[in-house]
N, C-alpha and C positions, 0 to 999 in steps of 0.2 A: 566457152560457156560454162564449163564445169568448175573453173576456179571461182567465179563469183558465186556460184551455187554453194560450193563448199564453204566459202567465207561467210555467206549469209547464214548458213546453218550453224557455224561456229559462234557467230555473234548472238544469234537467238539462244543458243545453249548457255552462253556466258551470262546473258541478262537473266535467264531463268534461274541460274545458280546464285547470282547475286540477290535476287528477290527472295530465294529460298533461305539464304543466310540471314537476310534482314528480318525475315519472319521470326527467327529464333534468337537473334541477337538482342540483348536487353536494351531497351530505350529508357531514357531518363527525362523526367519533366524538368526543364530548366528553372521553373519557379520553386518547386519543392525539393528537387534533387532525388525524388523517389522513382523507382522503376515503373514504367508504364506497361500495362498488360500487352501481350502480343496482339498486333493488329495486322493480320495478313493482307487486308485490302486497302488499308488507309495509309500505311507508311508513317512517317514522322508527322507531328502536328504542324499546322500552318505556322509561318513565321509570325513574330510578335507584331502588334500594330506600331504605327509610327510613334516614336518616343520611348520605346522600350517597354519592358514588362511593368505592370503596376507594382507599387510597394507591397511588401509582405503584410499580412494581416497583423493587427496589434496583438502583442503577447498578453496573456492573462496576468493579473496582479499576483504578487507574491502573497504568501500566507498559507494557502493550500495549493500544493503542486497540481498541475493539470494531470488528468487521468493518464497513467502510463508513463509519466516523465516529469521533468522539472522545468520551471520557467527560467527565463534569463533575468539576471539581476539588473542589467543596464544595457541600453542600446543607444547608439548615437542620436542625439536630438530628443531623447525622451527622459522624463524624470527618473532619478534613481529610486528603485523600489526594493528595499532590503527585507529580508525575511523576518517575521515576527518570532520572538523567543517562545519556546513551548510553555504552556500553562501547566504547572505541576499540580495545582489544586485550586479550588475556589470555594467560597462560602459566604455566609452572612453573620453579622454580629448577633449577640444574644440579647442585649438590652435595648438597642436602638435600631437594629436591622441594617446596619451599614454593610456594604458589599466589599469584598476583597478577593484578590487572587494572588497566588504565588507563582512568579514566572522564573524561568531559567532552570538550569541543571546543577551547575557547580557554584557559580556566583549568582545567587538568587536575589530577587527583590520582591518586596510586598507592595502591591499597588492597591490603595484603599479609596473607595468612592464615598463621599459624604453628602448627605442632603441636609437642608436646614433643620436644626435641632439635634443633630448628631455631632459627637465630639470624640476625639482621640487625643492622647498625650504621649510625648516621648521626651527623652533627655535632650538638652540643648545640643544642637549640631547633628542630630540624628536624621533629619529630613534630607532627602536627596533631590527631589523635584516636586513641584506642586503647580496646580492651575492658578490663574490669576484671581479667582474669586475666593480663594482660601485665605482665612485670616489667622494670624498667629498672636498668641498672648503668652509671653514669657513671665513666669512667676516662681515663687519659692516652693509651691506645692505643699503648703501646710505649715509654714513658719520656719524659724531658724533650726529647730530640732530636726525637722525632716531634711533640711539641707545638709546638716552634718551627717545624718544617717546615710544619705545617698553618697556623700563623699567617702565614707568608710567602705561602702560596698563597691567602690570603683566607678560610680556614675558621676555625672556633672552635678554642680550645686543647684542648678535651676532646671525646671521642666518647661515644656512648651505645649500649650493647648492649641488644637487646630479645629476651626469651625468654618462654616460657610454662611454667608448672609443671604444668598439667593442662588437658585440653580443647583447643579450637581458639581461638587469639587473633587479634584483628584490629587492624591498625595502618594509619592513613591519613597520607600525606604529600602536602600540597597545594603546588602551584606558587606562587611568589612573584610572577611576572610572566606576562602572556599569552604562551603558547608551547606547547611540546611536551615531554612526558616520554618519554624514549627508554630502554627496557630493553636493555642491551648484554650479550649472552651471550658471555662470554670463555672460551676454551679454556685449559687449563693452559699458562702461560707467555705467552699472548696479551696484548698491551698495546694501550691506546688513550690518546691524549693529548687532554685536554679543556681548555677555557677554565677559568680559576680561578672558583670559586664556583658551578660547575655541578653538583657532586656533590650528590646527594640522599640516597641510601642504597644499601646493597649487602649481599650475603651475606657472612658473616663470613670466608669463604675468600678473598675479594678483598683484594688488597694495594693500598692507596692511598698514593701518594707524590707528591712534587713533581717537576716537570720544568723544568730550566733551559735557556733558549735560549742557545746558544753564541755567537751573533754579537751584537755590540754594537748594530748598527742594528735587528735584529729585536726586541731587548729594549726599546730606547728608543722606537721609533716603531711597534711592532707592534700597538698598541691594547690589549694585555693585559699589558704589562710583561715582565720577564725570566722570570717564573715562571708555569707552567701546572700542571695536575694530570695524573698518570699512574696509570692503574688497570691492574692485572695480574691475570689469571685464575689459577685457575678460579673461575667464579661469575657471577652476574648483578649488574650495577651499574646503577643508575637515574640518568640524567643529565637535568638540567633545562636546556633550551635556549630561546632567546628568539625568539618568532615562529614562523614555519614553518621547516621544515628541508629543505634541498635536498642531495642526495647526488650526488657525482661520483666516477668512477673514472678516475684519471690514468694514462695509459700511461707507460712509462719515458721520461723527458725531456720529457714534456708539461707545460706550465706553465699555471696558472690565476692571474690577477691579481685580487685581491680588495681592496675597501675595508676598511681596518683596522677591526677589531671584528666583522666578519661571519664570521670563522673560528670555528666552534664546536668541531669535533673533527677529528682526522686520525690516520691510522696512523703508527707510528714510521718507516716506510720513506719517508714524504713529507718532503722538505726544505722548511723554512719559512725565508723570508728577506724582506727589505724592500728595495725599490728606489725611487729618487726619480722623480717624474713628470717626463717629458721634455717639453721645449718651453716657452718663456717664456709664451706665451699660455695654454697648458694650466695652468700654475702659477697665473697671475693670475686667469684667468676660467673655469677649468674647474670650480671648485667642489668638487673631489675631494681637496683638501689637497695636501700636498707629497709624501706617501709612499703607496705601495700595497704590500700583502702579496703575495708570490709563493709559490705552492705548486707544487713540482716533483715529478712522479711518479717511480717507480710507487707506487700506493696509493690508498686511498679518502680523500676529504675530505667533511666535512659543513659546510655553510654555513647561517647563521641569518639570517632576513630582518629582524628587528627587535632589534638590539642594545640593551641597556638604556641604554648611554651615549647613543645617538641619541635615545631617549625623553627622557632627562634634559635634553639640549640643547634639544629642542623645547619642553619644558615651561618651561625657563628663559626663553624668549622672552616668556612671559606672566606671569612673576613680577615684582612691583613692584621698582623700583630701591631701593637702600639709602637713598638720600636723599629718598625719598618720591615720586620721579618714576615714569615708566613709563606704559604705556597704560592706558586705562580697563578693558580686559579683564584686564590684569595685576593691577590693583588689586582687581578683583572676585574673581579666583581667589585672590589673596593673602589677601583677607579670609576667604574660605571656608576655606582651609587653616589660617588662623590662628585659626579658631573664632569670628570676629566675627559 
């Protein structure tokens, strides 16, 4: 009789030990995968109903992540929902009240909304996308004289006016190089001088013209030639600049020396000139070239960190030589660009 009694006591002790371990052992919800708080009296949850567990709840849309985490980009059987690019800034036009926003970080785009009676213009080929109710009108923009002036400044011969007949239209202008899109709000008669080929689009009230550099040295060695662009208000003009943009305000007589090509924009009150680098060693071993641009105040200047010419020169180092020579990296990149 003692053997069954001892066995019975052992079994009871083992069951109590198991229950004690289960009380402190973490349990996981099979639906969420999260730990379940300790349940000393209940044990594991009941088995799922016939047919398995219900499908997981729908995930929130992209755009703004859920609190404390991120949403999934795609799930089987559900539409692909990609994240929206960040909005760098937004605003309204000055003459007609059009709405715009600059999206992206490195390769930005300007998205403009037009209502009936509002109009913007750009060079031909500048538009990236637009809604179906936007109407285009390609024209000379003021006659043959204006056409040749735009050709000298590096722009196309024709301009395109964009309007809408009804409803709200949407137009997108994407940047061609990594950099920044800068909306310039110009008051009536206010002018800004920009590097050529930086104009993207503007309100129709903006006057776009060419700007000749008066001094021979500034035209020959200034990095942008004799001709730049001059925009006159009123209205908003969108300029595309290379790389990051740094702004300085120069006091009267204050001088800023800049490597040629880094000058993006400046006010008409700023004097632009070119001076030769001083010192024989600086010329031979300085690596900055023979000439520097000098900007003399008063007025604001905007400098760009990555001129497109500098990018072209850097890429040229990896291009294969015309005679078949060049480095292995150059041959590889040349084959890729050539489609081989």
